[in-house]
mmCIF file of the protein (N, C-alpha, C, O) and its ligand, coordinates in Angstrom:
data_MODEL
# 
_entry.id   MODEL 
# 
loop_
_entity.id 
_entity.type 
_entity.pdbx_number_of_molecules 
1 polymer     1 
2 non-polymer 1 
# 
_entity_poly.entity_id                      1 
_entity_poly.type                           'polypeptide(L)' 
_entity_poly.nstd_linkage                   no 
_entity_poly.nstd_monomer                   no 
_entity_poly.pdbx_seq_one_letter_code       MTLAYFLDGLRCSTCKTLNTLWLDPRRAAVECRECGQSALIFPEIGEARKEGCQ 
_entity_poly.pdbx_seq_one_letter_code_can   MTLAYFLDGLRCSTCKTLNTLWLDPRRAAVECRECGQSALIFPEIGEARKEGCQ 
_entity_poly.pdbx_strand_id                 A 
# 
loop_
_entity_poly_seq.entity_id 
_entity_poly_seq.num 
_entity_poly_seq.mon_id 
_entity_poly_seq.hetero 
1 1  MET n 
1 2  THR n 
1 3  LEU n 
1 4  ALA n 
1 5  TYR n 
1 6  PHE n 
1 7  LEU n 
1 8  ASP n 
1 9  GLY n 
1 10 LEU n 
1 11 ARG n 
1 12 CYS n 
1 13 SER n 
1 14 THR n 
1 15 CYS n 
1 16 LYS n 
1 17 THR n 
1 18 LEU n 
1 19 ASN n 
1 20 THR n 
1 21 LEU n 
1 22 TRP n 
1 23 LEU n 
1 24 ASP n 
1 25 PRO n 
1 26 ARG n 
1 27 ARG n 
1 28 ALA n 
1 29 ALA n 
1 30 VAL n 
1 31 GLU n 
1 32 CYS n 
1 33 ARG n 
1 34 GLU n 
1 35 CYS n 
1 36 GLY n 
1 37 GLN n 
1 38 SER n 
1 39 ALA n 
1 40 LEU n 
1 41 ILE n 
1 42 PHE n 
1 43 PRO n 
1 44 GLU n 
1 45 ILE n 
1 46 GLY n 
1 47 GLU n 
1 48 ALA n 
1 49 ARG n 
1 50 LYS n 
1 51 GLU n 
1 52 GLY n 
1 53 CYS n 
1 54 GLN n 
# 
loop_
_struct_asym.id 
_struct_asym.entity_id 
A 1 
B 2 
# 
loop_
_chem_comp.id 
_chem_comp.type 
_chem_comp.mon_nstd_flag 
ALA 'L-peptide linking' y 
ARG 'L-peptide linking' y 
ASN 'L-peptide linking' y 
ASP 'L-peptide linking' y 
CYS 'L-peptide linking' y 
GLN 'L-peptide linking' y 
GLU 'L-peptide linking' y 
GLY 'peptide linking'   y 
ILE 'L-peptide linking' y 
LEU 'L-peptide linking' y 
LYS 'L-peptide linking' y 
MET 'L-peptide linking' y 
PHE 'L-peptide linking' y 
PRO 'L-peptide linking' y 
SER 'L-peptide linking' y 
THR 'L-peptide linking' y 
TRP 'L-peptide linking' y 
TYR 'L-peptide linking' y 
VAL 'L-peptide linking' y 
ZN  non-polymer         . 
# 
_pdbx_entity_nonpoly.entity_id   2 
_pdbx_entity_nonpoly.name        ? 
_pdbx_entity_nonpoly.comp_id     ZN 
# 
_pdbx_nonpoly_scheme.asym_id         B 
_pdbx_nonpoly_scheme.entity_id       2 
_pdbx_nonpoly_scheme.mon_id          ZN 
_pdbx_nonpoly_scheme.ndb_seq_num     1 
_pdbx_nonpoly_scheme.pdb_seq_num     101 
_pdbx_nonpoly_scheme.auth_seq_num    101 
_pdbx_nonpoly_scheme.pdb_mon_id      ZN 
_pdbx_nonpoly_scheme.auth_mon_id     ZN 
_pdbx_nonpoly_scheme.pdb_strand_id   A 
_pdbx_nonpoly_scheme.pdb_ins_code    . 
# 
loop_
_atom_site.group_PDB 
_atom_site.id 
_atom_site.type_symbol 
_atom_site.label_atom_id 
_atom_site.label_alt_id 
_atom_site.label_comp_id 
_atom_site.label_asym_id 
_atom_site.label_entity_id 
_atom_site.label_seq_id 
_atom_site.pdbx_PDB_ins_code 
_atom_site.Cartn_x 
_atom_site.Cartn_y 
_atom_site.Cartn_z 
_atom_site.occupancy 
_atom_site.B_iso_or_equiv 
_atom_site.pdbx_formal_charge 
_atom_site.auth_seq_id 
_atom_site.auth_comp_id 
_atom_site.auth_asym_id 
_atom_site.auth_atom_id 
_atom_site.pdbx_PDB_model_num 
ATOM   1   N  N  . MET A 1 1  ? -0.774  18.972 4.482   1.00 0.00 ? 1   MET A N  1 
ATOM   2   C  CA . MET A 1 1  ? -1.662  19.133 3.252   1.00 0.00 ? 1   MET A CA 1 
ATOM   3   C  C  . MET A 1 1  ? -3.115  18.854 3.633   1.00 0.00 ? 1   MET A C  1 
ATOM   4   O  O  . MET A 1 1  ? -3.433  17.804 4.190   1.00 0.00 ? 1   MET A O  1 
ATOM   5   N  N  . THR A 1 2  ? -3.943  19.761 3.339   1.00 0.00 ? 2   THR A N  1 
ATOM   6   C  CA . THR A 1 2  ? -5.342  19.676 3.669   1.00 0.00 ? 2   THR A CA 1 
ATOM   7   C  C  . THR A 1 2  ? -6.121  18.905 2.506   1.00 0.00 ? 2   THR A C  1 
ATOM   8   O  O  . THR A 1 2  ? -6.086  19.286 1.336   1.00 0.00 ? 2   THR A O  1 
ATOM   9   N  N  . LEU A 1 3  ? -6.789  17.843 2.919   1.00 0.00 ? 3   LEU A N  1 
ATOM   10  C  CA . LEU A 1 3  ? -7.551  17.050 1.947   1.00 0.00 ? 3   LEU A CA 1 
ATOM   11  C  C  . LEU A 1 3  ? -8.991  17.333 1.884   1.00 0.00 ? 3   LEU A C  1 
ATOM   12  O  O  . LEU A 1 3  ? -9.671  16.917 0.947   1.00 0.00 ? 3   LEU A O  1 
ATOM   13  N  N  . ALA A 1 4  ? -9.481  18.029 2.854   1.00 0.00 ? 4   ALA A N  1 
ATOM   14  C  CA . ALA A 1 4  ? -10.839 18.406 2.924   1.00 0.00 ? 4   ALA A CA 1 
ATOM   15  C  C  . ALA A 1 4  ? -11.023 19.929 3.126   1.00 0.00 ? 4   ALA A C  1 
ATOM   16  O  O  . ALA A 1 4  ? -10.256 20.587 3.828   1.00 0.00 ? 4   ALA A O  1 
ATOM   17  N  N  . TYR A 1 5  ? -12.076 20.448 2.475   1.00 0.00 ? 5   TYR A N  1 
ATOM   18  C  CA . TYR A 1 5  ? -12.209 21.850 2.492   1.00 0.00 ? 5   TYR A CA 1 
ATOM   19  C  C  . TYR A 1 5  ? -13.727 22.087 3.010   1.00 0.00 ? 5   TYR A C  1 
ATOM   20  O  O  . TYR A 1 5  ? -14.684 21.505 2.500   1.00 0.00 ? 5   TYR A O  1 
ATOM   21  N  N  . PHE A 1 6  ? -13.832 22.957 4.021   1.00 0.00 ? 6   PHE A N  1 
ATOM   22  C  CA . PHE A 1 6  ? -15.105 23.355 4.490   1.00 0.00 ? 6   PHE A CA 1 
ATOM   23  C  C  . PHE A 1 6  ? -15.745 24.340 3.483   1.00 0.00 ? 6   PHE A C  1 
ATOM   24  O  O  . PHE A 1 6  ? -15.074 25.177 2.880   1.00 0.00 ? 6   PHE A O  1 
ATOM   25  N  N  . LEU A 1 7  ? -17.029 24.199 3.341   1.00 0.00 ? 7   LEU A N  1 
ATOM   26  C  CA . LEU A 1 7  ? -17.696 25.075 2.387   1.00 0.00 ? 7   LEU A CA 1 
ATOM   27  C  C  . LEU A 1 7  ? -18.646 26.000 3.146   1.00 0.00 ? 7   LEU A C  1 
ATOM   28  O  O  . LEU A 1 7  ? -19.737 25.624 3.575   1.00 0.00 ? 7   LEU A O  1 
ATOM   29  N  N  . ASP A 1 8  ? -18.161 27.225 3.281   1.00 0.00 ? 8   ASP A N  1 
ATOM   30  C  CA . ASP A 1 8  ? -18.807 28.227 4.054   1.00 0.00 ? 8   ASP A CA 1 
ATOM   31  C  C  . ASP A 1 8  ? -20.080 28.702 3.390   1.00 0.00 ? 8   ASP A C  1 
ATOM   32  O  O  . ASP A 1 8  ? -20.111 28.907 2.177   1.00 0.00 ? 8   ASP A O  1 
ATOM   33  N  N  . GLY A 1 9  ? -21.132 28.879 4.175   1.00 0.00 ? 9   GLY A N  1 
ATOM   34  C  CA . GLY A 1 9  ? -22.362 29.487 3.671   1.00 0.00 ? 9   GLY A CA 1 
ATOM   35  C  C  . GLY A 1 9  ? -23.250 28.528 2.985   1.00 0.00 ? 9   GLY A C  1 
ATOM   36  O  O  . GLY A 1 9  ? -24.277 28.942 2.447   1.00 0.00 ? 9   GLY A O  1 
ATOM   37  N  N  . LEU A 1 10 ? -22.912 27.201 2.962   1.00 0.00 ? 10  LEU A N  1 
ATOM   38  C  CA . LEU A 1 10 ? -23.785 26.301 2.288   1.00 0.00 ? 10  LEU A CA 1 
ATOM   39  C  C  . LEU A 1 10 ? -24.534 25.452 3.372   1.00 0.00 ? 10  LEU A C  1 
ATOM   40  O  O  . LEU A 1 10 ? -24.013 25.125 4.438   1.00 0.00 ? 10  LEU A O  1 
ATOM   41  N  N  . ARG A 1 11 ? -25.810 25.129 2.989   1.00 0.00 ? 11  ARG A N  1 
ATOM   42  C  CA . ARG A 1 11 ? -26.676 24.508 3.905   1.00 0.00 ? 11  ARG A CA 1 
ATOM   43  C  C  . ARG A 1 11 ? -26.947 23.075 3.341   1.00 0.00 ? 11  ARG A C  1 
ATOM   44  O  O  . ARG A 1 11 ? -27.202 22.902 2.149   1.00 0.00 ? 11  ARG A O  1 
ATOM   45  N  N  . CYS A 1 12 ? -26.879 22.059 4.248   1.00 0.00 ? 12  CYS A N  1 
ATOM   46  C  CA . CYS A 1 12 ? -27.085 20.708 3.841   1.00 0.00 ? 12  CYS A CA 1 
ATOM   47  C  C  . CYS A 1 12 ? -28.588 20.569 3.371   1.00 0.00 ? 12  CYS A C  1 
ATOM   48  O  O  . CYS A 1 12 ? -29.516 20.973 4.072   1.00 0.00 ? 12  CYS A O  1 
ATOM   49  N  N  . SER A 1 13 ? -28.759 19.994 2.186   1.00 0.00 ? 13  SER A N  1 
ATOM   50  C  CA . SER A 1 13 ? -30.104 19.872 1.668   1.00 0.00 ? 13  SER A CA 1 
ATOM   51  C  C  . SER A 1 13 ? -30.884 18.752 2.383   1.00 0.00 ? 13  SER A C  1 
ATOM   52  O  O  . SER A 1 13 ? -32.096 18.656 2.187   1.00 0.00 ? 13  SER A O  1 
ATOM   53  N  N  . THR A 1 14 ? -30.231 17.890 3.214   1.00 0.00 ? 14  THR A N  1 
ATOM   54  C  CA . THR A 1 14 ? -30.948 16.887 3.952   1.00 0.00 ? 14  THR A CA 1 
ATOM   55  C  C  . THR A 1 14 ? -31.369 17.265 5.332   1.00 0.00 ? 14  THR A C  1 
ATOM   56  O  O  . THR A 1 14 ? -32.540 17.146 5.691   1.00 0.00 ? 14  THR A O  1 
ATOM   57  N  N  . CYS A 1 15 ? -30.407 17.728 6.126   1.00 0.00 ? 15  CYS A N  1 
ATOM   58  C  CA . CYS A 1 15 ? -30.672 18.104 7.502   1.00 0.00 ? 15  CYS A CA 1 
ATOM   59  C  C  . CYS A 1 15 ? -30.776 19.603 7.795   1.00 0.00 ? 15  CYS A C  1 
ATOM   60  O  O  . CYS A 1 15 ? -31.027 20.024 8.925   1.00 0.00 ? 15  CYS A O  1 
ATOM   61  N  N  . LYS A 1 16 ? -30.558 20.455 6.651   1.00 0.00 ? 16  LYS A N  1 
ATOM   62  C  CA . LYS A 1 16 ? -30.717 21.837 6.755   1.00 0.00 ? 16  LYS A CA 1 
ATOM   63  C  C  . LYS A 1 16 ? -29.737 22.552 7.700   1.00 0.00 ? 16  LYS A C  1 
ATOM   64  O  O  . LYS A 1 16 ? -29.971 23.685 8.121   1.00 0.00 ? 16  LYS A O  1 
ATOM   65  N  N  . THR A 1 17 ? -28.675 21.880 8.010   1.00 0.00 ? 17  THR A N  1 
ATOM   66  C  CA . THR A 1 17 ? -27.667 22.536 8.928   1.00 0.00 ? 17  THR A CA 1 
ATOM   67  C  C  . THR A 1 17 ? -26.684 23.366 8.121   1.00 0.00 ? 17  THR A C  1 
ATOM   68  O  O  . THR A 1 17 ? -26.210 22.926 7.074   1.00 0.00 ? 17  THR A O  1 
ATOM   69  N  N  . LEU A 1 18 ? -26.382 24.543 8.595   1.00 0.00 ? 18  LEU A N  1 
ATOM   70  C  CA . LEU A 1 18 ? -25.496 25.457 7.893   1.00 0.00 ? 18  LEU A CA 1 
ATOM   71  C  C  . LEU A 1 18 ? -24.034 25.171 8.235   1.00 0.00 ? 18  LEU A C  1 
ATOM   72  O  O  . LEU A 1 18 ? -23.693 24.830 9.367   1.00 0.00 ? 18  LEU A O  1 
ATOM   73  N  N  . ASN A 1 19 ? -23.161 25.326 7.189   1.00 0.00 ? 19  ASN A N  1 
ATOM   74  C  CA . ASN A 1 19 ? -21.712 25.221 7.407   1.00 0.00 ? 19  ASN A CA 1 
ATOM   75  C  C  . ASN A 1 19 ? -21.231 23.848 7.941   1.00 0.00 ? 19  ASN A C  1 
ATOM   76  O  O  . ASN A 1 19 ? -20.269 23.778 8.706   1.00 0.00 ? 19  ASN A O  1 
ATOM   77  N  N  . THR A 1 20 ? -21.894 22.795 7.537   1.00 0.00 ? 20  THR A N  1 
ATOM   78  C  CA . THR A 1 20 ? -21.415 21.432 7.950   1.00 0.00 ? 20  THR A CA 1 
ATOM   79  C  C  . THR A 1 20 ? -20.981 20.692 6.682   1.00 0.00 ? 20  THR A C  1 
ATOM   80  O  O  . THR A 1 20 ? -20.614 19.521 6.770   1.00 0.00 ? 20  THR A O  1 
ATOM   81  N  N  . LEU A 1 21 ? -21.007 21.306 5.556   1.00 0.00 ? 21  LEU A N  1 
ATOM   82  C  CA . LEU A 1 21 ? -20.638 20.616 4.350   1.00 0.00 ? 21  LEU A CA 1 
ATOM   83  C  C  . LEU A 1 21 ? -19.118 20.792 4.103   1.00 0.00 ? 21  LEU A C  1 
ATOM   84  O  O  . LEU A 1 21 ? -18.579 21.882 4.296   1.00 0.00 ? 21  LEU A O  1 
ATOM   85  N  N  . TRP A 1 22 ? -18.455 19.739 3.688   1.00 0.00 ? 22  TRP A N  1 
ATOM   86  C  CA . TRP A 1 22 ? -17.071 19.867 3.408   1.00 0.00 ? 22  TRP A CA 1 
ATOM   87  C  C  . TRP A 1 22 ? -16.805 19.106 2.071   1.00 0.00 ? 22  TRP A C  1 
ATOM   88  O  O  . TRP A 1 22 ? -17.526 18.177 1.706   1.00 0.00 ? 22  TRP A O  1 
ATOM   89  N  N  . LEU A 1 23 ? -15.794 19.527 1.407   1.00 0.00 ? 23  LEU A N  1 
ATOM   90  C  CA . LEU A 1 23 ? -15.470 18.984 0.091   1.00 0.00 ? 23  LEU A CA 1 
ATOM   91  C  C  . LEU A 1 23 ? -14.308 17.951 0.205   1.00 0.00 ? 23  LEU A C  1 
ATOM   92  O  O  . LEU A 1 23 ? -13.270 18.257 0.793   1.00 0.00 ? 23  LEU A O  1 
ATOM   93  N  N  . ASP A 1 24 ? -14.479 16.799 -0.326  1.00 0.00 ? 24  ASP A N  1 
ATOM   94  C  CA . ASP A 1 24 ? -13.473 15.775 -0.392  1.00 0.00 ? 24  ASP A CA 1 
ATOM   95  C  C  . ASP A 1 24 ? -12.955 15.671 -1.856  1.00 0.00 ? 24  ASP A C  1 
ATOM   96  O  O  . ASP A 1 24 ? -13.554 14.959 -2.662  1.00 0.00 ? 24  ASP A O  1 
ATOM   97  N  N  . PRO A 1 25 ? -11.875 16.360 -2.196  1.00 0.00 ? 25  PRO A N  1 
ATOM   98  C  CA . PRO A 1 25 ? -11.396 16.353 -3.587  1.00 0.00 ? 25  PRO A CA 1 
ATOM   99  C  C  . PRO A 1 25 ? -11.007 14.992 -4.068  1.00 0.00 ? 25  PRO A C  1 
ATOM   100 O  O  . PRO A 1 25 ? -11.118 14.738 -5.267  1.00 0.00 ? 25  PRO A O  1 
ATOM   101 N  N  . ARG A 1 26 ? -10.562 14.102 -3.234  1.00 0.00 ? 26  ARG A N  1 
ATOM   102 C  CA . ARG A 1 26 ? -10.154 12.809 -3.666  1.00 0.00 ? 26  ARG A CA 1 
ATOM   103 C  C  . ARG A 1 26 ? -11.309 12.021 -4.250  1.00 0.00 ? 26  ARG A C  1 
ATOM   104 O  O  . ARG A 1 26 ? -11.145 11.292 -5.228  1.00 0.00 ? 26  ARG A O  1 
ATOM   105 N  N  . ARG A 1 27 ? -12.514 12.174 -3.628  1.00 0.00 ? 27  ARG A N  1 
ATOM   106 C  CA . ARG A 1 27 ? -13.689 11.539 -4.166  1.00 0.00 ? 27  ARG A CA 1 
ATOM   107 C  C  . ARG A 1 27 ? -14.533 12.355 -4.963  1.00 0.00 ? 27  ARG A C  1 
ATOM   108 O  O  . ARG A 1 27 ? -15.551 11.907 -5.490  1.00 0.00 ? 27  ARG A O  1 
ATOM   109 N  N  . ALA A 1 28 ? -14.122 13.647 -5.085  1.00 0.00 ? 28  ALA A N  1 
ATOM   110 C  CA . ALA A 1 28 ? -14.998 14.690 -5.830  1.00 0.00 ? 28  ALA A CA 1 
ATOM   111 C  C  . ALA A 1 28 ? -16.404 14.672 -5.246  1.00 0.00 ? 28  ALA A C  1 
ATOM   112 O  O  . ALA A 1 28 ? -17.401 14.626 -5.968  1.00 0.00 ? 28  ALA A O  1 
ATOM   113 N  N  . ALA A 1 29 ? -16.452 14.707 -3.965  1.00 0.00 ? 29  ALA A N  1 
ATOM   114 C  CA . ALA A 1 29 ? -17.685 14.590 -3.246  1.00 0.00 ? 29  ALA A CA 1 
ATOM   115 C  C  . ALA A 1 29 ? -17.896 15.618 -2.153  1.00 0.00 ? 29  ALA A C  1 
ATOM   116 O  O  . ALA A 1 29 ? -16.929 16.025 -1.509  1.00 0.00 ? 29  ALA A O  1 
ATOM   117 N  N  . VAL A 1 30 ? -19.086 16.038 -1.927  1.00 0.00 ? 30  VAL A N  1 
ATOM   118 C  CA . VAL A 1 30 ? -19.362 16.894 -0.812  1.00 0.00 ? 30  VAL A CA 1 
ATOM   119 C  C  . VAL A 1 30 ? -20.123 16.067 0.264   1.00 0.00 ? 30  VAL A C  1 
ATOM   120 O  O  . VAL A 1 30 ? -21.059 15.329 -0.043  1.00 0.00 ? 30  VAL A O  1 
ATOM   121 N  N  . GLU A 1 31 ? -19.684 16.221 1.516   1.00 0.00 ? 31  GLU A N  1 
ATOM   122 C  CA . GLU A 1 31 ? -20.274 15.442 2.564   1.00 0.00 ? 31  GLU A CA 1 
ATOM   123 C  C  . GLU A 1 31 ? -20.727 16.358 3.726   1.00 0.00 ? 31  GLU A C  1 
ATOM   124 O  O  . GLU A 1 31 ? -20.105 17.388 3.986   1.00 0.00 ? 31  GLU A O  1 
ATOM   125 N  N  . CYS A 1 32 ? -21.784 15.982 4.398   1.00 0.00 ? 32  CYS A N  1 
ATOM   126 C  CA . CYS A 1 32 ? -22.272 16.711 5.537   1.00 0.00 ? 32  CYS A CA 1 
ATOM   127 C  C  . CYS A 1 32 ? -21.680 16.038 6.791   1.00 0.00 ? 32  CYS A C  1 
ATOM   128 O  O  . CYS A 1 32 ? -21.717 14.816 6.936   1.00 0.00 ? 32  CYS A O  1 
ATOM   129 N  N  . ARG A 1 33 ? -21.151 16.847 7.659   1.00 0.00 ? 33  ARG A N  1 
ATOM   130 C  CA . ARG A 1 33 ? -20.620 16.273 8.929   1.00 0.00 ? 33  ARG A CA 1 
ATOM   131 C  C  . ARG A 1 33 ? -21.737 15.913 9.895   1.00 0.00 ? 33  ARG A C  1 
ATOM   132 O  O  . ARG A 1 33 ? -21.570 15.062 10.768  1.00 0.00 ? 33  ARG A O  1 
ATOM   133 N  N  . GLU A 1 34 ? -22.874 16.568 9.728   1.00 0.00 ? 34  GLU A N  1 
ATOM   134 C  CA . GLU A 1 34 ? -23.921 16.453 10.700  1.00 0.00 ? 34  GLU A CA 1 
ATOM   135 C  C  . GLU A 1 34 ? -24.752 15.178 10.450  1.00 0.00 ? 34  GLU A C  1 
ATOM   136 O  O  . GLU A 1 34 ? -25.055 14.467 11.409  1.00 0.00 ? 34  GLU A O  1 
ATOM   137 N  N  . CYS A 1 35 ? -25.122 14.870 9.225   1.00 0.00 ? 35  CYS A N  1 
ATOM   138 C  CA . CYS A 1 35 ? -26.024 13.745 9.011   1.00 0.00 ? 35  CYS A CA 1 
ATOM   139 C  C  . CYS A 1 35 ? -25.323 12.712 8.126   1.00 0.00 ? 35  CYS A C  1 
ATOM   140 O  O  . CYS A 1 35 ? -25.858 11.618 7.945   1.00 0.00 ? 35  CYS A O  1 
ATOM   141 N  N  . GLY A 1 36 ? -24.135 13.021 7.563   1.00 0.00 ? 36  GLY A N  1 
ATOM   142 C  CA . GLY A 1 36 ? -23.426 12.023 6.782   1.00 0.00 ? 36  GLY A CA 1 
ATOM   143 C  C  . GLY A 1 36 ? -23.839 11.980 5.319   1.00 0.00 ? 36  GLY A C  1 
ATOM   144 O  O  . GLY A 1 36 ? -23.337 11.146 4.566   1.00 0.00 ? 36  GLY A O  1 
ATOM   145 N  N  . GLN A 1 37 ? -24.731 12.847 4.907   1.00 0.00 ? 37  GLN A N  1 
ATOM   146 C  CA . GLN A 1 37 ? -25.238 12.823 3.538   1.00 0.00 ? 37  GLN A CA 1 
ATOM   147 C  C  . GLN A 1 37 ? -24.063 13.238 2.653   1.00 0.00 ? 37  GLN A C  1 
ATOM   148 O  O  . GLN A 1 37 ? -23.316 14.152 3.001   1.00 0.00 ? 37  GLN A O  1 
ATOM   149 N  N  . SER A 1 38 ? -23.902 12.581 1.533   1.00 0.00 ? 38  SER A N  1 
ATOM   150 C  CA . SER A 1 38 ? -22.822 12.972 0.602   1.00 0.00 ? 38  SER A CA 1 
ATOM   151 C  C  . SER A 1 38 ? -23.374 12.932 -0.782  1.00 0.00 ? 38  SER A C  1 
ATOM   152 O  O  . SER A 1 38 ? -24.345 12.239 -1.086  1.00 0.00 ? 38  SER A O  1 
ATOM   153 N  N  . ALA A 1 39 ? -22.711 13.711 -1.625  1.00 0.00 ? 39  ALA A N  1 
ATOM   154 C  CA . ALA A 1 39 ? -23.104 13.759 -3.075  1.00 0.00 ? 39  ALA A CA 1 
ATOM   155 C  C  . ALA A 1 39 ? -21.854 14.004 -3.873  1.00 0.00 ? 39  ALA A C  1 
ATOM   156 O  O  . ALA A 1 39 ? -20.946 14.724 -3.458  1.00 0.00 ? 39  ALA A O  1 
ATOM   157 N  N  . LEU A 1 40 ? -21.834 13.382 -5.033  1.00 0.00 ? 40  LEU A N  1 
ATOM   158 C  CA . LEU A 1 40 ? -20.753 13.642 -5.964  1.00 0.00 ? 40  LEU A CA 1 
ATOM   159 C  C  . LEU A 1 40 ? -20.914 14.989 -6.627  1.00 0.00 ? 40  LEU A C  1 
ATOM   160 O  O  . LEU A 1 40 ? -22.025 15.379 -6.987  1.00 0.00 ? 40  LEU A O  1 
ATOM   161 N  N  . ILE A 1 41 ? -19.806 15.713 -6.795  1.00 0.00 ? 41  ILE A N  1 
ATOM   162 C  CA . ILE A 1 41 ? -19.865 16.983 -7.458  1.00 0.00 ? 41  ILE A CA 1 
ATOM   163 C  C  . ILE A 1 41 ? -20.161 16.815 -8.907  1.00 0.00 ? 41  ILE A C  1 
ATOM   164 O  O  . ILE A 1 41 ? -20.952 17.565 -9.479  1.00 0.00 ? 41  ILE A O  1 
ATOM   165 N  N  . PHE A 1 42 ? -19.534 15.833 -9.517  1.00 0.00 ? 42  PHE A N  1 
ATOM   166 C  CA . PHE A 1 42 ? -19.699 15.613 -10.948 1.00 0.00 ? 42  PHE A CA 1 
ATOM   167 C  C  . PHE A 1 42 ? -20.217 14.189 -11.212 1.00 0.00 ? 42  PHE A C  1 
ATOM   168 O  O  . PHE A 1 42 ? -19.473 13.323 -11.672 1.00 0.00 ? 42  PHE A O  1 
ATOM   169 N  N  . PRO A 1 43 ? -21.479 13.969 -10.919 1.00 0.00 ? 43  PRO A N  1 
ATOM   170 C  CA . PRO A 1 43 ? -22.044 12.605 -10.977 1.00 0.00 ? 43  PRO A CA 1 
ATOM   171 C  C  . PRO A 1 43 ? -21.957 12.016 -12.375 1.00 0.00 ? 43  PRO A C  1 
ATOM   172 O  O  . PRO A 1 43 ? -21.880 10.798 -12.529 1.00 0.00 ? 43  PRO A O  1 
ATOM   173 N  N  . GLU A 1 44 ? -21.969 12.909 -13.446 1.00 0.00 ? 44  GLU A N  1 
ATOM   174 C  CA . GLU A 1 44 ? -21.874 12.382 -14.777 1.00 0.00 ? 44  GLU A CA 1 
ATOM   175 C  C  . GLU A 1 44 ? -20.538 11.761 -15.136 1.00 0.00 ? 44  GLU A C  1 
ATOM   176 O  O  . GLU A 1 44 ? -20.427 10.850 -15.957 1.00 0.00 ? 44  GLU A O  1 
ATOM   177 N  N  . ILE A 1 45 ? -19.488 12.333 -14.441 1.00 0.00 ? 45  ILE A N  1 
ATOM   178 C  CA . ILE A 1 45 ? -18.175 11.763 -14.637 1.00 0.00 ? 45  ILE A CA 1 
ATOM   179 C  C  . ILE A 1 45 ? -18.073 10.392 -14.012 1.00 0.00 ? 45  ILE A C  1 
ATOM   180 O  O  . ILE A 1 45 ? -17.569 9.431  -14.594 1.00 0.00 ? 45  ILE A O  1 
ATOM   181 N  N  . GLY A 1 46 ? -18.579 10.356 -12.800 1.00 0.00 ? 46  GLY A N  1 
ATOM   182 C  CA . GLY A 1 46 ? -18.646 9.048  -12.033 1.00 0.00 ? 46  GLY A CA 1 
ATOM   183 C  C  . GLY A 1 46 ? -19.366 7.991  -12.840 1.00 0.00 ? 46  GLY A C  1 
ATOM   184 O  O  . GLY A 1 46 ? -18.919 6.846  -12.904 1.00 0.00 ? 46  GLY A O  1 
ATOM   185 N  N  . GLU A 1 47 ? -20.471 8.357  -13.454 1.00 0.00 ? 47  GLU A N  1 
ATOM   186 C  CA . GLU A 1 47 ? -21.249 7.421  -14.212 1.00 0.00 ? 47  GLU A CA 1 
ATOM   187 C  C  . GLU A 1 47 ? -20.497 6.952  -15.461 1.00 0.00 ? 47  GLU A C  1 
ATOM   188 O  O  . GLU A 1 47 ? -20.530 5.772  -15.812 1.00 0.00 ? 47  GLU A O  1 
ATOM   189 N  N  . ALA A 1 48 ? -19.811 7.908  -16.134 1.00 0.00 ? 48  ALA A N  1 
ATOM   190 C  CA . ALA A 1 48 ? -19.086 7.506  -17.246 1.00 0.00 ? 48  ALA A CA 1 
ATOM   191 C  C  . ALA A 1 48 ? -17.992 6.514  -17.001 1.00 0.00 ? 48  ALA A C  1 
ATOM   192 O  O  . ALA A 1 48 ? -17.712 5.628  -17.808 1.00 0.00 ? 48  ALA A O  1 
ATOM   193 N  N  . ARG A 1 49 ? -17.356 6.702  -15.806 1.00 0.00 ? 49  ARG A N  1 
ATOM   194 C  CA . ARG A 1 49 ? -16.315 5.738  -15.503 1.00 0.00 ? 49  ARG A CA 1 
ATOM   195 C  C  . ARG A 1 49 ? -16.933 4.369  -15.197 1.00 0.00 ? 49  ARG A C  1 
ATOM   196 O  O  . ARG A 1 49 ? -16.412 3.329  -15.599 1.00 0.00 ? 49  ARG A O  1 
ATOM   197 N  N  . LYS A 1 50 ? -18.004 4.399  -14.508 1.00 0.00 ? 50  LYS A N  1 
ATOM   198 C  CA . LYS A 1 50 ? -18.613 3.124  -14.108 1.00 0.00 ? 50  LYS A CA 1 
ATOM   199 C  C  . LYS A 1 50 ? -19.146 2.361  -15.285 1.00 0.00 ? 50  LYS A C  1 
ATOM   200 O  O  . LYS A 1 50 ? -19.055 1.135  -15.342 1.00 0.00 ? 50  LYS A O  1 
ATOM   201 N  N  . GLU A 1 51 ? -19.722 3.110  -16.254 1.00 0.00 ? 51  GLU A N  1 
ATOM   202 C  CA . GLU A 1 51 ? -20.353 2.460  -17.398 1.00 0.00 ? 51  GLU A CA 1 
ATOM   203 C  C  . GLU A 1 51 ? -19.365 2.179  -18.469 1.00 0.00 ? 51  GLU A C  1 
ATOM   204 O  O  . GLU A 1 51 ? -19.694 1.474  -19.424 1.00 0.00 ? 51  GLU A O  1 
ATOM   205 N  N  . GLY A 1 52 ? -18.168 2.690  -18.370 1.00 0.00 ? 52  GLY A N  1 
ATOM   206 C  CA . GLY A 1 52 ? -17.111 2.516  -19.391 1.00 0.00 ? 52  GLY A CA 1 
ATOM   207 C  C  . GLY A 1 52 ? -17.411 3.313  -20.709 1.00 0.00 ? 52  GLY A C  1 
ATOM   208 O  O  . GLY A 1 52 ? -17.265 2.796  -21.817 1.00 0.00 ? 52  GLY A O  1 
ATOM   209 N  N  . CYS A 1 53 ? -17.816 4.533  -20.532 1.00 0.00 ? 53  CYS A N  1 
ATOM   210 C  CA . CYS A 1 53 ? -18.065 5.393  -21.718 1.00 0.00 ? 53  CYS A CA 1 
ATOM   211 C  C  . CYS A 1 53 ? -18.770 4.709  -22.874 1.00 0.00 ? 53  CYS A C  1 
ATOM   212 O  O  . CYS A 1 53 ? -18.181 4.387  -23.906 1.00 0.00 ? 53  CYS A O  1 
ATOM   213 N  N  . GLN A 1 54 ? -20.015 4.511  -22.657 1.00 0.00 ? 54  GLN A N  1 
ATOM   214 C  CA . GLN A 1 54 ? -20.788 3.818  -23.731 1.00 0.00 ? 54  GLN A CA 1 
ATOM   215 C  C  . GLN A 1 54 ? -20.823 4.622  -25.002 1.00 0.00 ? 54  GLN A C  1 
ATOM   216 O  O  . GLN A 1 54 ? -21.422 4.192  -25.988 1.00 0.00 ? 54  GLN A O  1 
HETATM 217 ZN ZN . ZN  B 2 .  ? -26.718 17.098 6.635   1.00 0.00 2 101 ZN  A ZN 1 
# 
């Protein structure tokens, strides 16, 4: 079972390297293999969980 998916045709916004981004569905995050930059796909959902749905 594959837990990470490479994202073809996407460029890292930090290091500008093409095709180094992969999706980690467990964390709902996209991470760059080149520079380690990561970002949540749905940051608003992460915030809601953290803040306890104010
Ligand atoms: Zn990068």
